[in-house]
C-alpha positions in Angstrom: -14.2 -13.5 39.4 -13.7 -9.8 38.6 -10.8 -9.6 41.0 -9.2 -12.6 39.3 -9.5 -11.0 35.9 -8.0 -7.7 37.1 -5.1 -9.6 38.7 -4.5 -11.5 35.5 -4.6 -8.4 33.4 -2.2 -6.6 35.7 0.3 -9.5 35.5 0.4 -9.3 31.7 3.3 -7.4 30.1 2.5 -4.5 27.8 3.6 -6.7 24.9 1.1 -9.5 25.9 -1.7 -6.9 26.3 -1.0 -5.7 22.7 -0.9 -9.3 21.5 -4.3 -10.0 23.2 -5.8 -6.9 21.6 -4.6 -8.0 18.2 -6.3 -11.4 18.7 -9.5 -9.7 19.8 -9.7 -6.8 17.4 -7.9 -7.6 14.2 -9.5 -9.2 11.1 -9.2 -12.9 10.6 -7.0 -12.0 7.6 -4.5 -10.1 9.7 -1.1 -11.5 10.6 -1.0 -11.5 14.4 2.3 -11.0 16.3 1.9 -14.2 18.2 1.6 -16.1 14.9 4.8 -14.8 13.4 7.1 -17.4 11.9 9.9 -15.7 13.9 13.5 -14.8 13.3 16.4 -16.7 11.9 18.2 -16.3 15.2 15.7 -16.8 18.1 15.6 -14.0 20.7 14.0 -13.4 24.1 10.8 -11.5 23.8 10.7 -7.8 24.6 8.3 -7.1 27.6 7.1 -3.8 25.9 6.9 -4.4 22.2 5.6 -7.1 19.9 8.0 -8.7 17.4 6.8 -6.4 14.6 7.1 -3.3 16.7 10.7 -4.3 17.4 11.3 -4.8 13.7 10.0 -1.3 12.9 12.2 0.3 15.5 15.3 -1.6 14.3 14.7 -0.3 10.8 14.2 3.3 11.9 17.5 3.2 13.9 19.5 1.6 11.1 22.2 3.4 9.2 20.7 2.4 5.8 17.4 4.1 6.8 19.2 7.3 7.7 21.0 7.3 4.3 17.7 7.4 2.4 17.4 11.1 3.1 20.3 11.7 0.6 19.1 9.2 -2.1 17.3 10.3 -5.2 13.6 9.5 -5.7 13.0 10.8 -9.3 14.8 14.0 -9.9 18.6 13.9 -9.5 20.4 16.6 -7.5 17.3 18.9 -7.1 18.1 22.5 -5.8 14.7 22.9 -4.1 14.5 21.4 -0.6 10.9 20.3 -1.2 11.5 17.6 -3.8 11.0 14.0 -2.5 14.0 11.9 -1.5 14.0 8.2 -1.0 13.3 8.8 2.7 10.3 11.1 2.3 8.9 8.6 -0.2 9.4 5.8 2.3 7.5 7.8 5.0 4.7 8.6 2.6 4.4 4.9 1.8 4.3 4.0 5.5 1.5 6.6 6.1 -0.6 5.4 3.2 -0.1 1.7 4.1 -0.9 2.3 7.7 -4.1 4.1 6.8 -5.2 1.2 4.6 -4.2 -1.4 7.3 -6.3 0.4 9.9 -9.3 0.6 7.5 -9.0 -3.1 6.9 -8.4 -4.0 10.6 -5.1 -5.7 9.8 -1.7 -5.4 11.6 -0.6 -1.8 11.4 2.8 -2.5 13.1 3.7 -5.2 10.6 2.5 -3.0 7.7 4.6 -0.1 8.9 7.7 -2.1 9.4 7.6 -3.5 5.9 6.9 0.0 4.4 9.8 1.6 6.3 12.2 -1.1 5.2 11.1 -1.6 1.6 13.7 0.6 -0.1 16.7 0.2 2.2 18.7 -1.4 -0.6 18.0 1.3 -3.2 21.0 2.6 -5.0 22.2 6.2 -5.4 20.6 8.1 -8.3 17.4 6.2 -8.1 16.4 3.6 -10.7 19.2 4.9 -13.0 21.7 3.7 -10.5 19.9 0.4 -10.2 20.0 -0.2 -13.9 23.8 0.4 -14.0 24.4 -2.0 -11.1 22.2 -4.6 -12.7 24.3 -4.3 -15.9 27.6 -4.6 -14.0 26.8 -7.4 -11.6 27.2 -10.9 -12.9 24.2 -12.0 -10.9 22.1 -8.9 -11.7 20.8 -6.3 -9.2 17.3 -5.7 -8.0 16.8 -3.1 -5.2 14.1 -5.2 -3.4 16.5 -8.1 -3.1 19.2 -5.8 -2.0 16.9 -4.4 0.7 16.5 -7.9 2.1 20.3 -8.3 1.9 20.7 -5.1 3.9 18.6 -6.3 6.8 19.8 -9.8 6.8 23.5 -9.4 6.0 24.9 -5.8 5.9 23.4 -3.8 8.7 25.2 -3.7 12.1 28.6 -4.4 10.6 27.5 -7.7 9.1 25.3 -8.9 11.9 22.0 -7.9 10.2 18.9 -6.8 12.0 17.5 -10.3 12.5 14.0 -9.3 11.4 10.9 -11.6 11.4 10.1 -13.6 8.4 7.0 -11.6 7.6 8.8 -8.3 7.4 11.6 -9.7 5.2 9.1 -11.4 3.0 7.1 -8.2 2.6 10.2 -6.2 1.7 11.2 -8.8 -0.9 7.8 -8.8 -2.5 7.0 -5.1 -2.4 7.3 -4.4 -6.1 7.5 -7.2 -8.6 7.0 -10.9 -9.0 5.5 -13.1 -6.2 3.0 -11.5 -3.9 3.8 -11.2 -0.2 2.6 -14.0 2.0 0.7 -11.6 4.3 -2.1 -9.2 3.5 0.0 -6.5 5.2 2.8 -7.0 2.7 0.4 -6.8 -0.2 -0.9 -3.5 1.2 2.6 -2.1 1.2 3.0 -3.1 -2.4 -0.1 -1.1 -3.5 0.7 1.8 -1.1 4.1 2.1 -2.8 2.5 2.7 -6.2 -0.1 5.1 -4.8 2.6 7.1 -3.1 5.0 7.5 -5.9 2.5 8.3 -8.7 0.9 11.0 -6.6 4.0 12.6 -5.1 5.8 12.4 -8.5 3.0 14.5 -10.0 3.6 17.1 -7.3 7.4 17.1 -7.9 6.9 17.2 -11.7 4.7 20.2 -11.5 7.2 21.9 -9.1 10.0 21.2 -11.6 8.0 22.6 -14.5 8.0 19.3 -16.4 4.2 19.3 -16.5 1.2 21.3 -15.3 -2.0 20.0 -13.9 -3.7 21.1 -17.1 -1.5 18.6 -19.0 -3.1 15.7 -17.2 -6.2 14.4 -18.8 -9.2 16.0 -17.1 -11.0 12.7 -16.6 -8.3 11.3 -14.3 -8.5 14.4 -12.1 -12.3 14.5 -12.1 -12.4 11.0 -10.8 -9.3 10.9 -8.5 -9.0 14.6 -7.4 -7.1 17.7 -8.2 -4.7 17.7 -5.3 -2.2 15.1 -4.0 -4.2 14.6 -0.8 -7.5 14.3 -2.5 -6.2 11.7 -5.0 -4.6 9.6 -2.2 -7.8 9.8 -0.2 -10.0 8.8 -3.2 -7.8 5.7 -3.9 -7.4 4.6 -0.3 -11.1 5.0 0.4 -11.9 3.0 -2.7 -9.6 0.2 -1.5 -11.2 0.3 2.0 -14.8 0.1 0.5 -14.1 -2.4 -2.3 -11.7 -4.9 -0.7 -13.3 -8.3 0.0 -11.4 -10.6 2.3 -7.8 -10.8 1.2 -8.6 -9.5 -2.3 -7.2 -6.0 -2.3 -9.1 -3.9 -5.0 -10.5 -0.5 -5.9 -13.7 0.2 -7.6 -13.6 -0.3 -11.4 -13.8 3.4 -12.2 -11.1 4.4 -9.7 -8.8 1.6 -10.8 -9.1 2.3 -14.5 -8.3 6.0 -13.9 -5.4 5.2 -11.6 -3.9 2.7 -14.1 -4.4 5.2 -17.0 -2.7 8.0 -14.9 0.2 5.6 -14.1 0.7 5.0 -17.8 0.4 8.7 -18.6 3.1 9.5 -16.0 5.5 7.1 -17.6 5.1 8.6 -21.0 5.1 12.2 -19.9 7.4 12.4 -16.8 9.5 9.3 -16.2 10.8 8.7 -19.7 11.2 12.2 -21.1 14.7 13.7 -21.7 14.1 16.9 -19.8 13.2 15.2 -16.5 16.0 12.7 -16.9 18.8 14.9 -18.4 21.3 14.3 -15.6 20.8 10.5 -15.7 23.2 10.2 -18.7 26.0 11.0 -16.2 25.1 8.2 -13.8 26.6 5.2 -15.7 30.1 6.8 -15.9 30.1 7.6 -12.1 29.0 4.1 -11.0 31.1 2.2 -13.5 34.2 4.2 -12.6 33.7 3.6 -8.9 33.2 -0.1 -9.5 36.3 -0.3 -11.7 38.4 1.4 -9.1 37.2 -0.6 -6.1 37.3 -4.0 -7.8 41.0 -3.3 -8.4 41.6 -1.8 -4.9 39.6 -4.0 -2.6 41.7 -3.0 0.4 40.2 0.5 0.1 36.7 -0.8 1.1 35.5 -0.2 4.7 36.3 -2.9 7.2 32.8 -4.5 7.3 32.8 -4.7 3.4 36.2 -6.4 3.5 34.6 -9.1 5.6 31.9 -9.4 3.0 34.6 -9.7 0.3 36.1 -12.6 2.1 32.9 -14.5 2.6 30.8 -13.5 -0.4 33.3 -12.5 -3.0 34.9 -9.2 -4.1 32.3 -8.3 -6.7 29.5 -8.7 -4.2 31.3 -6.5 -1.7 31.9 -3.7 -4.2 28.3 -3.9 -5.4 27.1 -3.7 -1.8 29.4 -0.7 -1.1 28.2 1.3 -4.1 24.5 0.4 -3.6 24.8 1.8 -0.1 26.2 5.1 -1.1 24.1 8.3 -1.1 24.1 10.4 -4.2 26.4 13.0 -2.8 28.8 10.5 -1.4 29.1 8.7 -4.7 29.8 12.1 -6.5 32.3 13.1 -3.8 34.2 9.7 -4.2 34.2 10.1 -7.9 35.7 13.6 -7.7 38.2 12.4 -5.1 39.3 9.5 -7.3 39.1 10.8 -10.8 39.1 14.6 -10.9 42.5 16.4 -10.5 42.7 18.8 -7.6 44.1 22.3 -8.1 47.8 22.4 -7.2 48.3 23.5 -3.6 44.6 22.9 -2.9 
């Protein structure tokens, strides 16, 4: 009997072994790879990786993921190399989400894939850019919907990444509106908030916008005086307080976290000093939109195909949304700023 079991185990592919471990070790609330609702276009299974591992890898190797390193998180065009970008934010979300997933014995690979893909559709210049595109677009613009569009329609020259339903659903539901269908997706939603509040405190202190002494002492006494201690306190509280699929913190930690969140909006996110450069964003984006909507042929080839199938406005919005901060500024200079004669 023992020989038979060993023979059977040896015959299993690495993917099948991982799938068996998931079935044996993960919580009943976890989304197991073998139970995925699958991809829009069926594919042959990989012998090495589960479907969620493949999704994670596809996102990491995508062009839109690489562009995140040059997209604003909060502070536009920072001089210091240590301010967060959209990429470093994404990596911090993935780390926090994976830690929570492991503590709750749910699917870490699915959680990581959602976290790594959640901001792929974010605009240049952070939420300032998102607000302008939302104003311009006849159908509105929301970065979480654009993130899904990136993985379904725009990546790989219009082929998309053909991700599983669970990853796409988690990306779509990571910030507002309907909760994700999976517990893993809901973990990413809370990890996103934990990450940005805490790293934005760090960046705001670095920028001289606030000092730690400005933050009400009660919040720091409960949550911690450093980024790592605050994250650890919140994540530990979630791990200890969550019951079944009901993600929650202790009442005291949650109250301080929510109050800190509100305090950051009033004292960092909305103050003129921190957002001084944002007043320039509408002119850049609206000027680029106006130019390309009148000069569709100047779009890259893959976006010309989008224009044919989805309309010219949609293609121009997709192009601008995919730009990095520096690329958008460079295109604006190239199109609208006169060059020196002989330059």
